[in-house]
C-alpha positions in Angstrom: 80.4 138.8 130.4 83.0 140.0 133.0 83.6 136.4 134.0 84.0 135.4 130.4 86.6 138.1 129.9 88.5 137.0 133.0 88.6 133.5 131.6 90.1 134.8 128.3 92.9 136.5 130.3 93.7 133.2 131.9 93.6 131.2 128.7 95.6 133.6 126.6 99.0 133.1 128.3 98.5 129.3 128.2 97.9 129.5 124.4 101.0 131.6 124.0 103.1 129.0 125.8 101.7 126.1 123.8 102.2 127.9 120.5 105.8 129.0 121.5 106.7 125.5 122.5 105.5 124.1 119.2 105.3 120.5 120.5 101.5 120.4 121.4 102.2 117.3 123.5 103.8 115.3 120.7 107.1 114.7 122.6 107.6 112.7 125.8 106.9 114.4 129.0 109.5 114.8 131.8 107.7 112.2 133.8 108.0 109.7 130.9 111.7 110.5 130.5 112.3 110.0 134.2 110.7 106.5 134.0 113.1 105.2 131.3 115.2 102.2 132.2 117.7 102.7 129.4 118.3 104.3 126.1 119.9 103.0 122.9 121.2 104.8 119.8 121.3 103.8 116.1 123.8 103.5 114.7 126.3 102.9 117.6 129.2 103.3 115.2 129.2 105.9 112.4 131.7 106.3 109.5 131.4 109.4 107.4 133.4 109.8 104.2 134.0 113.4 103.1 133.1 116.9 104.2 129.5 117.8 105.1 128.3 114.2 105.1 125.4 113.5 107.4 124.0 110.8 109.6 120.7 110.9 111.6 120.9 109.3 115.0 117.8 107.5 116.3 117.6 107.6 120.1 115.2 105.2 121.7 114.0 105.1 125.3 113.2 101.7 126.8 110.4 101.6 129.4 109.9 99.0 132.1 106.8 97.6 130.2 109.0 96.8 127.2 107.5 99.6 125.1 109.8 102.0 123.2 109.8 105.8 122.9 111.5 108.1 120.4 113.4 110.6 122.5 115.8 111.9 119.9 114.3 115.4 119.9 114.4 115.8 123.7 117.8 114.3 124.3 120.9 116.4 125.1 123.9 115.9 122.9 127.6 116.6 123.6 130.6 115.9 121.3 134.3 115.4 122.2 136.6 116.4 120.8 135.0 119.4 119.2 135.5 120.2 115.5 135.3 116.7 114.0 131.5 116.8 113.7 128.6 119.0 114.6 125.3 117.8 115.8 121.8 119.4 115.7 119.3 119.4 118.5 117.4 116.6 116.9 120.4 114.3 116.4 121.7 115.0 112.9 125.5 114.6 112.6 127.5 116.6 110.0 131.1 115.9 109.3 133.6 118.8 109.4 137.1 117.4 109.5 138.9 114.0 109.7 139.1 112.3 113.0 137.2 110.3 115.6 134.7 111.8 118.0 132.4 110.4 120.6 128.8 111.6 120.9 127.2 111.4 124.4 123.4 111.3 124.5 121.7 112.1 127.8 118.0 111.5 128.4 117.0 112.2 131.9 119.2 110.1 134.2 120.4 107.6 131.5 122.8 108.1 128.7 124.4 106.2 125.8 127.4 107.0 123.5 128.1 106.6 119.8 131.5 106.6 118.1 131.9 108.7 114.9 134.8 108.3 112.4 135.3 110.9 109.7 137.5 110.1 106.7 138.8 112.8 104.4 136.6 115.3 106.2 138.4 118.4 104.8 137.2 117.8 101.2 133.8 117.1 99.7 133.2 113.5 98.5 133.7 113.3 94.7 130.3 113.7 93.1 128.9 110.7 91.2 126.0 111.4 88.9 124.2 108.1 89.6 124.6 108.2 93.4 124.4 111.9 94.1 122.6 113.9 91.3 120.1 111.5 89.9 118.4 110.8 93.3 117.8 114.5 93.7 116.2 114.8 90.3 113.8 112.1 91.5 113.2 113.6 94.9 112.4 117.0 93.3 109.9 115.4 91.0 111.8 116.4 87.8 111.7 112.9 86.2 108.1 111.9 86.9 105.6 111.0 84.2 103.9 114.4 84.5 107.1 116.3 84.0 110.4 115.7 82.1 110.1 111.9 82.7 107.3 111.5 80.2 108.1 109.9 76.9 108.3 113.1 74.9 109.8 115.1 77.8 108.5 118.6 78.6 109.7 122.0 77.4 112.3 120.4 75.1 114.0 118.7 78.1 113.7 114.9 78.7 114.7 112.6 81.5 114.3 108.9 82.0 111.2 108.0 84.0 112.1 108.0 87.7 115.8 108.1 86.8 116.0 104.5 85.8 118.6 105.2 83.1 121.2 107.6 84.7 123.4 107.3 81.6 120.7 108.7 79.4 120.0 111.5 81.9 123.6 112.5 82.1 123.8 112.8 78.4 120.6 114.7 78.0 121.5 117.2 80.7 125.1 117.8 79.6 124.8 117.4 75.8 121.1 118.0 75.1 119.9 121.4 73.8 123.4 122.0 72.4 124.8 122.2 75.9 122.6 125.2 76.8 121.6 123.8 80.1 125.1 123.9 81.6 127.4 126.9 82.1 130.4 125.6 83.9 132.2 129.0 84.1 129.3 130.6 85.8 127.3 127.7 87.3 124.6 129.9 88.8 123.6 131.0 85.2 123.0 127.4 84.1 119.4 126.7 83.0 119.6 123.6 85.2 119.8 125.9 88.2 118.0 129.0 87.0 114.7 127.3 86.1 114.0 125.2 89.2 114.8 128.3 91.4 112.4 130.4 89.3 115.2 132.8 88.3 113.7 132.1 84.9 110.1 131.0 84.2 109.6 127.3 84.9 106.4 125.4 84.2 107.1 123.1 87.1 107.3 126.0 89.6 109.9 126.4 92.2 111.8 123.2 93.0 115.0 124.5 94.6 115.9 127.2 97.1 119.2 129.0 96.7 120.1 128.1 100.3 119.3 124.4 100.1 121.7 121.5 100.2 120.5 120.2 96.8 121.1 123.6 95.1 124.7 123.7 96.5 125.3 120.1 95.4 124.1 120.7 91.9 126.1 123.9 91.7 129.3 122.1 92.7 128.6 119.4 90.2 128.2 122.0 87.4 131.3 123.9 88.5 133.3 120.7 88.5 132.5 120.0 84.9 129.3 117.8 85.2 131.4 114.7 85.5 129.7 111.3 85.2 131.9 110.0 88.0 134.4 107.3 88.5 133.7 104.2 86.5 134.6 102.1 89.5 132.3 104.0 91.8 130.2 102.0 94.2 126.7 101.1 93.2 123.6 100.8 95.2 122.4 97.3 96.1 119.6 98.0 98.6 118.1 100.3 101.2 116.8 99.8 104.7 114.6 101.8 107.0 115.3 102.0 110.7 113.3 101.3 112.8 111.6 98.7 110.6 108.6 98.4 113.1 107.4 101.2 115.4 104.5 101.8 117.7 103.5 105.4 118.0 101.0 106.7 120.5 98.4 109.1 119.1 99.9 112.6 118.3 103.4 111.3 118.8 106.4 111.4 116.4 109.0 108.9 115.3 112.2 109.6 113.5 113.1 107.2 110.7 116.4 106.9 108.9 117.1 105.3 105.5 120.4 103.6 105.0 121.8 102.7 101.6 124.0 99.6 101.1 126.5 99.6 98.3 128.4 96.9 96.5 131.6 97.7 98.3 129.9 96.9 101.6 129.8 100.6 102.6 126.7 102.3 103.9 125.4 105.9 103.8 122.5 107.8 105.3 120.3 108.7 102.3 117.2 109.8 104.2 117.2 113.2 102.6 117.7 111.8 99.1 115.0 109.2 99.0 111.3 109.6 98.2 109.3 108.9 101.3 105.5 108.3 101.4 102.9 106.7 103.6 100.3 104.2 102.6 97.7 105.9 104.8 98.1 109.7 105.3 95.0 109.8 107.5 96.9 107.6 110.0 100.4 109.0 109.9 102.3 111.6 107.8 106.0 111.6 107.0 108.1 114.7 106.0 111.1 114.9 103.8 113.5 114.3 106.7 111.9 111.0 107.7 110.0 112.4 110.7 106.7 110.5 111.1 103.7 112.1 112.9 100.7 110.1 114.1 97.2 111.5 114.0 94.2 110.6 116.1 93.2 107.4 114.3 94.0 103.8 115.4 95.5 101.4 112.9 98.6 100.2 111.1 100.3 101.4 107.9 103.6 101.5 106.2 106.1 104.2 105.2 107.8 103.5 101.9 111.3 104.6 100.7 112.2 104.7 97.0 115.7 105.2 95.7 117.1 104.2 92.3 114.7 101.4 91.8 115.3 100.0 95.3 112.4 100.0 97.8 112.1 99.5 101.6 109.2 99.7 104.0 108.7 100.3 107.7 105.5 99.4 109.6 104.0 101.8 112.0 101.2 101.0 114.5 99.1 103.6 116.2 97.3 101.8 119.1 94.1 103.0 120.7 94.9 105.4 123.5 92.3 104.6 126.1 90.3 101.4 125.4 86.7 101.4 126.6 85.4 98.1 125.3 85.9 94.9 127.3 87.6 91.9 125.6 84.9 89.3 124.9 85.4 85.5 124.7 87.6 84.9 121.6 88.4 81.2 121.3 91.4 80.4 119.0 89.7 78.1 116.6 92.6 77.8 114.2 95.7 79.5 112.9 93.7 82.6 111.8 92.6 83.6 115.2 96.0 83.6 116.9 97.4 86.1 114.4 94.3 88.3 114.5 94.2 88.3 118.3 97.9 89.3 118.4 97.2 92.2 116.0 94.2 93.4 117.9 96.1 93.3 121.2 98.8 95.4 119.6 96.2 97.9 118.4 94.5 97.9 121.8 91.1 97.2 120.1 88.8 94.6 121.6 86.8 92.5 119.1 83.1 92.4 118.9 81.4 89.2 120.2 80.7 86.1 118.2 77.5 86.2 116.1 74.4 84.0 116.7 73.6 80.9 114.7 71.2 82.5 112.3 73.6 85.3 111.3 76.4 82.7 110.8 74.3 80.5 108.6 73.2 83.3 106.3 76.8 84.7 106.2 78.5 81.5 105.4 75.8 80.3 102.9 76.1 83.5 101.0 79.9 83.2 100.8 80.3 79.5 100.1 77.0 78.8 98.2 76.2 82.2 96.7 72.7 82.2 98.0 70.6 82.8 101.1 69.7 79.8 103.2 66.3 78.2 102.7 63.9 78.3 105.7 64.1 74.6 106.2 67.9 74.8 106.3 67.7 77.6 108.9 65.1 75.7 111.1 67.2 72.6 111.0 70.4 74.4 111.8 68.9 76.3 114.7 67.7 73.0 116.2 71.0 71.3 115.9 73.2 70.7 118.9 76.9 70.2 119.4 79.8 72.6 119.5 80.9 71.6 116.0 77.6 72.4 114.2 79.1 75.4 112.4 82.1 73.3 111.2 79.7 70.6 110.0 77.7 73.2 108.1 80.8 74.6 106.4 81.7 71.0 105.2 78.3 70.5 103.9 78.4 73.8 101.9 81.9 73.1 100.5 80.6 69.7 99.3 77.5 71.2 97.6 76.9 71.9 93.9 76.2 75.6 94.9 79.9 75.9 96.0 81.0 74.9 92.5 78.6 77.3 90.9 79.6 80.2 93.1 83.4 79.9 92.5 82.9 79.0 88.8 81.3 82.4 88.4 84.2 84.0 90.3 86.8 82.4 88.1 84.8 83.0 84.9 85.0 86.7 85.7 88.8 86.6 86.4 89.6 84.4 83.4 87.4 86.7 81.1 85.1 84.0 79.8 83.5 86.3 77.4 81.3 85.9 74.3 81.3 89.4 72.9 78.0 88.9 71.2 79.4 86.3 68.8 77.2 83.3 68.4 80.2 81.1 67.3 81.8 81.7 70.7 78.8 80.3 72.7 80.0 76.7 72.7 83.4 77.8 73.9 82.2 80.0 76.8 79.8 77.3 78.0 82.5 74.6 77.7 85.0 76.7 79.6 82.5 77.6 82.4 81.5 73.9 82.7 85.2 72.9 82.9 85.9 75.4 85.6 82.8 74.2 87.6 83.8 70.6 87.3 87.4 71.3 88.4 86.1 73.0 91.5 83.5 70.4 92.2 86.0 67.5 92.0 88.5 69.3 94.2 91.2 69.9 91.5 94.3 71.3 93.3 94.9 74.9 92.4 98.4 74.4 90.8 96.8 71.8 88.4 94.0 74.2 87.8 96.4 77.0 86.8 98.6 74.6 84.8 95.6 73.4 82.7 94.7 77.0 81.8 98.1 78.4 81.1 99.4 75.4 79.1 96.2 74.7 77.2 96.5 73.5 73.6 94.0 72.4 71.0 90.6 74.0 70.6 87.7 74.3 73.1 86.0 71.2 71.9 88.9 69.0 73.2 90.5 71.5 75.7 88.0 73.9 77.2 90.7 76.0 79.0 92.0 77.0 75.5 89.0 79.5 75.6 91.3 81.7 77.8 93.5 82.3 74.8 90.4 83.4 72.8 90.1 86.5 74.9 93.8 86.9 76.1 95.5 87.2 72.7 98.8 89.1 72.8 102.1 88.8 74.5 101.6 91.7 76.8 98.1 90.4 77.8 99.5 86.9 78.5 101.9 88.5 81.0 99.6 91.1 82.5 96.6 88.7 83.0 98.6 85.7 84.2 100.5 87.9 86.7 97.4 89.7 87.9 95.2 86.6 88.3 97.7 84.0 89.5 100.4 86.1 91.2 98.4 89.0 92.4 100.8 91.5 90.6 100.1 94.5 88.5 103.2 94.3 86.5 102.2 96.2 83.4 104.3 99.2 84.3 107.5 97.2 83.8 106.7 96.7 80.1 107.9 100.2 79.4 110.2 101.1 82.4 111.4 99.9 85.7 108.4 99.4 88.0 108.1 102.5 90.1 107.1 100.8 93.3 108.8 97.4 93.1 112.1 95.8 92.1 110.7 94.6 88.7 112.7 95.6 85.7 111.8 95.6 82.0 113.9 92.4 81.7 111.7 90.8 84.3 108.6 91.7 82.3 110.0 90.3 79.1 111.4 87.3 80.9 107.7 86.4 81.7 106.7 87.2 78.2 109.3 84.7 76.9 107.4 81.9 78.4 104.6 82.6 75.9 106.6 83.2 72.7 105.9 79.8 71.3 102.1 80.1 71.5 100.6 79.9 68.0 97.0 79.8 66.7 95.3 78.5 63.6 91.8 78.1 62.3 88.7 79.3 64.0 85.8 81.4 62.8 84.4 84.8 63.4 86.0 88.2 63.9 89.7 88.2 63.3 90.6 89.8 66.7 88.3 87.6 68.7 88.0 84.3 66.7 86.0 81.3 68.0 87.3 77.8 68.3 90.8 78.5 67.3 93.4 75.8 67.8 96.2 76.8 70.2 99.5 75.1 69.5 103.2 75.3 70.4 105.7 76.4 67.8 109.3 74.9 67.6 110.9 78.2 68.8 110.0 81.7 69.8 111.8 84.7 71.3 111.3 88.2 72.5 113.7 91.2 72.5 114.3 93.7 75.2 112.9 96.9 73.8 115.9 99.0 75.0 119.0 96.8 74.8 117.8 94.6 71.9 119.0 91.5 73.7 117.0 88.2 73.3 115.5 87.7 76.7 115.3 84.1 77.9 112.3 82.9 80.0 112.8 83.5 83.7 110.6 84.1 86.8 110.7 87.5 88.5 114.2 88.0 89.7 115.1 84.4 88.8 117.7 82.8 86.6 117.3 82.3 82.9 115.8 79.0 81.8 116.8 77.1 78.7 113.9 75.4 76.9 114.6 72.8 74.2 113.0 73.2 70.7 109.4 72.1 70.5 109.1 72.0 74.3 106.4 74.1 76.0 108.0 76.9 78.1 104.7 77.6 79.8 105.2 74.4 82.0 108.4 76.0 83.3 106.4 79.1 84.2 103.9 77.1 86.2 106.8 75.1 87.8 108.2 78.5 89.0 104.8 79.8 90.1 103.9 76.7 92.2 107.3 76.3 93.7 107.3 76.5 97.5 109.6 79.5 97.6 107.5 81.6 95.2 106.4 84.7 97.2 103.3 85.4 95.2 101.4 82.4 93.9 100.0 81.0 97.1 99.8 84.4 98.8 97.7 85.8 95.9 95.2 82.9 96.1 94.6 83.0 99.9 94.4 86.8 99.8 91.7 86.6 97.1 89.7 84.1 99.2 90.2 86.2 102.3 88.7 89.2 100.4 85.8 87.0 99.2 84.9 86.3 102.8 85.7 89.6 104.5 85.1 92.2 101.8 88.7 93.3 101.8 92.0 91.5 101.4 94.9 91.3 103.8 96.5 93.1 100.9 94.3 95.7 99.3 93.8 96.0 96.3 93.8 92.3 96.3 95.8 91.9 93.0 98.5 94.4 94.0 100.9 92.4 96.1 104.2 94.2 96.4 106.7 95.3 99.0 105.4 98.8 99.0 101.8 97.6 99.6 102.3 95.3 102.5 99.6 93.1 104.1 97.8 94.4 107.1 98.7 91.2 108.9 101.8 89.7 107.2 102.3 86.7 109.6 98.7 85.7 109.0 99.0 85.9 105.2 102.3 83.9 105.3 100.7 81.3 107.6 97.7 80.8 105.3 100.0 80.6 102.3 102.2 77.9 104.0 99.1 76.0 105.0 97.7 76.2 101.4 101.0 74.9 100.0 101.3 72.1 102.6 97.7 70.9 101.7 98.7 70.3 98.1 97.0 73.6 97.0 93.6 72.5 98.3 91.2 75.4 97.5 88.5 74.2 99.9 91.0 74.1 102.8 91.6 77.8 102.6 87.9 78.6 102.7 87.5 76.1 105.5 90.2 77.8 107.6 88.7 81.2 107.1 85.0 80.4 107.7 85.6 78.2 110.8 87.7 80.9 112.5 86.3 82.9 115.3 87.4 86.0 113.4 85.0 85.2 110.6 82.1 84.6 113.1 82.2 88.0 114.9 79.2 90.2 114.7 79.3 93.2 112.4 78.0 95.5 115.1 80.7 97.8 116.4 81.6 98.1 120.1 82.8 101.3 121.9 86.2 101.2 120.2 86.1 99.5 116.8 83.7 101.5 114.6 86.5 103.1 112.7 88.8 100.0 112.7 88.9 98.8 109.1 92.0 96.5 108.8 92.4 94.4 111.9 89.1 92.5 111.6 87.9 93.3 115.1 84.4 92.8 113.7 82.8 91.5 110.5 82.7 94.2 107.8 79.3 94.2 106.0 79.3 93.6 102.3 76.6 94.4 99.8 75.4 91.4 97.9 76.8 91.0 94.4 74.5 91.4 91.5 74.0 87.7 90.8 73.5 86.8 94.5 71.0 89.6 95.0 68.9 88.7 92.0 68.9 85.0 93.0 67.9 86.1 96.5 65.0 88.2 95.2 63.9 85.3 92.9 64.0 82.9 95.9 62.0 85.1 98.3 59.4 86.0 95.7 59.4 82.5 94.2 59.4 84.1 90.7 62.6 82.9 89.0 64.2 85.0 86.2 64.5 83.4 82.8 67.6 83.5 80.5 67.2 82.9 76.8 69.0 79.8 75.6 69.4 78.3 79.1 67.3 75.8 81.0 64.4 77.0 83.1 65.5 77.4 86.7 69.1 78.5 85.9 70.2 80.9 88.6 72.2 84.1 87.9 75.1 82.5 89.7 75.2 79.8 87.0 75.4 82.1 83.9 78.4 81.1 81.8 79.3 84.4 80.1 78.6 88.1 80.1 76.0 88.1 77.3 73.6 86.1 79.5 72.5 89.2 81.4 69.7 91.7 82.0 69.1 95.2 83.2 69.2 94.3 86.8 72.6 92.5 86.7 74.1 95.4 84.7 72.8 98.0 87.1 74.0 96.2 90.2 77.6 95.9 89.0 78.0 92.6 87.2 81.4 93.0 85.5 81.7 93.1 81.7 84.9 90.9 81.9 87.0 93.3 79.9 89.9 92.9 82.3 91.3 90.5 84.9 90.7 92.9 87.7 88.1 92.2 90.4 87.6 95.9 90.6 85.4 95.6 87.5 82.7 94.3 89.8 81.2 97.4 91.5 79.7 97.1 94.9 79.1 100.7 95.8 75.4 101.5 96.1 73.9 104.2 93.8 70.8 106.3 93.4 69.8 104.3 90.3 69.9 101.1 92.3 67.7 102.6 95.0 65.2 103.8 92.6 65.1 100.5 90.8 64.4 98.5 94.0 61.8 101.0 95.1 59.8 101.5 91.8 60.9 99.3 88.9 58.3 97.0 87.4 61.0 94.2 87.2 61.0 93.9 91.0 57.5 95.0 91.7 56.2 92.4 89.2 58.0 89.6 91.1 56.8 90.9 94.5 53.1 91.3 93.6 52.8 88.3 91.1 49.7 86.3 91.5 51.7 83.1 91.8 54.4 84.6 94.1 55.2 84.3 97.8 53.1 87.3 98.9 50.0 86.1 97.3 50.5 82.6 98.6 51.0 83.8 102.2 48.0 86.1 102.0 45.7 83.2 101.0 47.3 80.6 103.3 45.7 79.3 106.4 46.8 80.1 110.0 47.1 83.4 111.8 49.0 86.4 110.5 51.7 86.1 113.2 52.7 82.6 111.9 52.7 83.7 108.3 54.8 86.8 109.1 57.3 84.6 110.9 57.6 82.4 107.8 58.2 85.6 105.7 61.0 86.8 108.0 62.6 83.3 107.9 62.5 83.4 104.1 63.6 87.0 103.5 66.0 87.8 106.4 67.1 84.2 107.4 66.2 84.7 111.0 63.2 84.5 113.3 61.2 87.7 113.6 61.2 89.5 116.9 58.0 89.9 118.9 58.0 93.6 118.2 58.4 93.0 114.4 55.6 90.5 114.4 53.3 92.8 116.4 53.9 95.7 114.0 53.6 93.6 110.9 50.3 92.0 112.0 49.0 95.5 112.9 49.9 96.8 109.4 48.3 93.8 107.7 45.1 94.4 109.6 45.0 98.0 108.5 44.9 97.0 104.8 41.7 96.0 103.1 43.5 93.6 100.7 45.8 91.0 102.4 47.6 90.4 99.1 48.6 94.0 98.9 49.6 94.0 102.6 51.8 91.0 102.2 53.2 92.3 99.0 54.1 95.6 100.6 55.7 93.8 103.6 57.8 91.6 101.3 58.8 94.7 99.2 59.8 96.5 102.4 62.0 93.6 103.6 63.7 93.4 100.3 64.6 97.0 100.5 66.2 96.7 104.0 70.0 96.8 104.4 69.6 93.5 106.3 68.5 91.9 103.1 70.8 93.8 100.7 74.0 93.2 102.7 75.9 90.2 104.0 76.4 91.0 107.6 
């Protein structure tokens, strides 16, 4: 006990020092500073217009190994002459009077200088509502959908959502409520200031402090008469984050600065005005001043800045601190592997080794053929020789009928090939499914595939893709579904307001809608809202109005120029022309990202149908390279899958090494995926040799071949087969549940197949040969690999312990079906 007390006395002063210092090792040490070769500062030249304007300096140390270090909070700053500006200990400049000053930055034995010019520094810059007030309302959360930005406002006060209409906001603040919110003769008594400071009750809580910069700005604006601003005032055209790419060691910090660019070519540090957020707060966190702090995890993420509808991103990488795993052989089989290797090197994470042949065959057969391999396929593949045996197997699978079945099911989900219980729609859903399958089997290029669907006319008897219009019926659904499926964009927000996380406006949304305004329907039978066998035709003209301005919006791609379409022409062809154009940043990227997710369980962009600047890919160069390769191939869908499945990256084992268990984005190993409902049922049918029947379809039809959602059963529903109510792949649930576990353990549906008198277990129990041979056949059938000697020994011992061999083999088969090795693609 005395020794323990003595240790406490030694530890306590150390804790006091650490707590007083406040850095906890998150800043560079003196030894690191002494080893710097040079330092740089951003920006080197600063121009501040007005009194109390600010600029954050970013000071970067350059080490001999070419790595960079943020040293801005440990640097020493000096200014000459004094009085023009002041500078804080972390490098924030503040203008005080007009003039030019030089800032010297010393870090250890090296230094750098920055020149600062202050213009009209004795007076505050004239306040402009759009540039100065509206951003603060957004930053403080006043105009969000949960507060005053919702359609009806809150507490009798309304603002435009995210400040997308500053002119409306100015009017509502200054004129709304009979002018009660503003008291220019006594600014501090204005409701606009009293409520957010909680001088009066406020449902949104405290949003402002009396000593804050934003409070002083708002008070000056009220005292100055709540002016709108100069009609010729500069307007924002874009924002940028510096540095755009950073590598942070674990527990280190990096200062970011956000610079606004205006239409008069001027710039301004707007870091404290913008909304900053991180895509992965478990990896890094960012505060309101742009200071990023890394945690203990390894990975890569993005910090996002939002201001007046403009967005910018910065990528941050947190590498592994002390790698333990050795780098295994990682041959660069194709363009995929070079980009993945570069990413893993940057993260400092070694990949797991390449998988064996049996694992590869099961994995690739499940992905490309939607089934587990047959024992004869496995035996033949294991006996093959040649370094290209895996590539040959990929080619064989891509040429198979099973490939067409697998991806026809995938596209039938996305294109909502849905019967809705209506008998009259059966011919249409079957015809559309068959058309999709034939298009895939014959190698139809993806751009032609999309064009045939979006520009379909006639009825399903002559044009099966017209079935898409049976389910997708209204102008907003045309836009939302086509954007989500073919562009990988969730653009629905822009129907009502500027997209909160992307540069998509309402005009962009209705520009896409304008491509579909000439779509007409006639005839058909059944329910009015979901009629069967309608005839889709193109009207002579059609138009759509902007819901706010009332203007007629012409067809145009996102951010593109208006397109004039002659009468009786089909504007939808112009839409596909824009989509399939080589400069389109979404069309090819969305497809290859979807195929990547199919093979790896997660997309390079995740969610896979949410491509946007504020949700960047985990490996942008790889996504771009795959998209370029897809375009150059003439949109060959098989080529993308070939690239992916023949890569070394795809062929890594799923077992983690010493470093990559928690790595979930860089593809340092294969991430196991639970089998989909259809694949799992087909696998059970195959290993039990008891196929499931589907009413109205030929005997032997697999679950993977079902044309619409009404061909179903309890198993498919329970294991997450999507109802096809939306175009989102998120409808398909892959998360395991207790109900699923109970079903595979106890339900008569499965047990009936396992113990059927004509099934696999009974046949093996009555077959000739020793038990070891029969157990080996069972493992090849169920797990697609040879059984180990230990597995055979234990299985044979168990069979010998049972009085009835049929029961023994049934229990053994039941146990294998319930293993993760069977239920997952690994």
